[in-house]
C-alpha positions as CSV (number, residue, x, y, z in Angstrom):
1,X,-11.0,105.3,-60.8
2,X,-10.4,105.6,-57.0
3,X,-7.3,107.9,-56.3
4,X,-5.2,108.2,-53.2
5,X,-2.7,111.1,-52.3
6,X,1.0,110.3,-51.0
7,X,1.8,111.9,-47.9
8,X,5.0,113.5,-47.2
9,X,6.1,110.3,-45.0
10,X,5.3,108.2,-48.2
11,X,2.3,106.9,-47.0
12,X,-1.5,106.3,-48.7
13,X,-4.9,105.5,-47.4
14,X,-6.4,102.8,-49.1
15,X,-9.8,103.9,-50.4
16,X,-12.7,102.6,-48.6
17,X,-14.2,100.6,-51.8
18,X,-10.8,98.8,-52.1
19,X,-10.6,97.9,-48.6
20,X,-14.1,96.5,-48.7
21,X,-13.3,94.8,-52.0
22,X,-10.2,93.2,-50.3
23,X,-12.2,92.4,-47.1
24,X,-9.0,94.1,-45.3
25,X,-9.4,96.1,-41.8
26,X,-6.7,97.7,-39.3
27,X,-3.6,95.6,-38.6
28,X,-4.3,93.3,-41.8
29,X,-1.6,93.1,-44.3
30,X,-1.6,93.8,-47.8
31,X,1.0,92.6,-50.6
32,X,2.2,94.8,-53.5
33,X,3.6,93.1,-56.6
34,X,5.5,95.0,-59.3
35,X,4.4,94.2,-62.9
36,X,6.4,94.3,-65.8
37,X,3.9,97.0,-67.5
38,X,5.0,99.7,-64.8
39,X,1.8,98.7,-62.6
40,X,1.3,97.5,-59.1
41,X,-0.8,94.6,-58.1
42,X,-2.3,95.0,-54.5
43,X,-3.7,91.8,-52.9
44,X,-4.7,90.8,-49.4
45,X,-2.6,88.5,-47.4
46,X,-5.4,87.8,-45.1
47,X,-6.0,84.0,-44.3
48,X,-9.2,82.8,-42.9
49,X,-9.2,79.8,-40.4
50,X,-10.8,77.8,-42.8
51,X,-7.9,78.0,-45.2
52,X,-5.2,77.4,-42.5
53,X,-7.2,74.0,-41.4
54,X,-5.1,71.0,-41.9
55,X,-2.0,72.7,-42.5
56,X,-0.1,70.7,-40.4
57,X,-1.6,67.1,-40.9
58,X,1.3,65.9,-42.6
59,X,3.3,66.0,-39.5
60,X,3.7,62.9,-37.4
61,X,1.9,62.5,-34.0
62,X,4.9,62.2,-31.3
63,X,4.5,61.0,-28.0
64,X,5.3,63.4,-24.9
65,X,9.2,63.4,-24.1
66,X,10.3,63.5,-20.4
67,X,12.5,66.0,-19.1
68,X,15.2,63.3,-18.3
69,X,15.1,62.3,-22.1
70,X,15.5,65.8,-23.4
71,X,18.3,66.5,-21.1
72,X,20.0,63.1,-21.9
73,X,19.8,64.2,-25.6
74,X,21.1,67.6,-25.0
75,X,24.1,65.8,-23.1
76,X,24.7,63.4,-26.1
77,X,24.7,65.9,-28.6
78,X,27.2,68.1,-26.5
79,X,29.3,65.3,-26.4
80,X,29.4,64.7,-30.2
81,X,30.3,68.5,-30.6
82,X,33.1,67.9,-28.3
């Protein structure tokens, strides 16, 4: 069993074996999930680039918009609002 002590600031150090198991390092985020049986589940929020690949594929390809078109759209919206 791996044990860690809570500091006076409420902080703990995650044991090295747990950090290695979760593949987390400095500045990575971990998630705490409270379970009904009084236990806490600790998981990594780390996403690899491979997991993120294609995430925005569903978005339509758009043509670039000229500054004049943007300004015209802003004016039109302001007029609609009054």
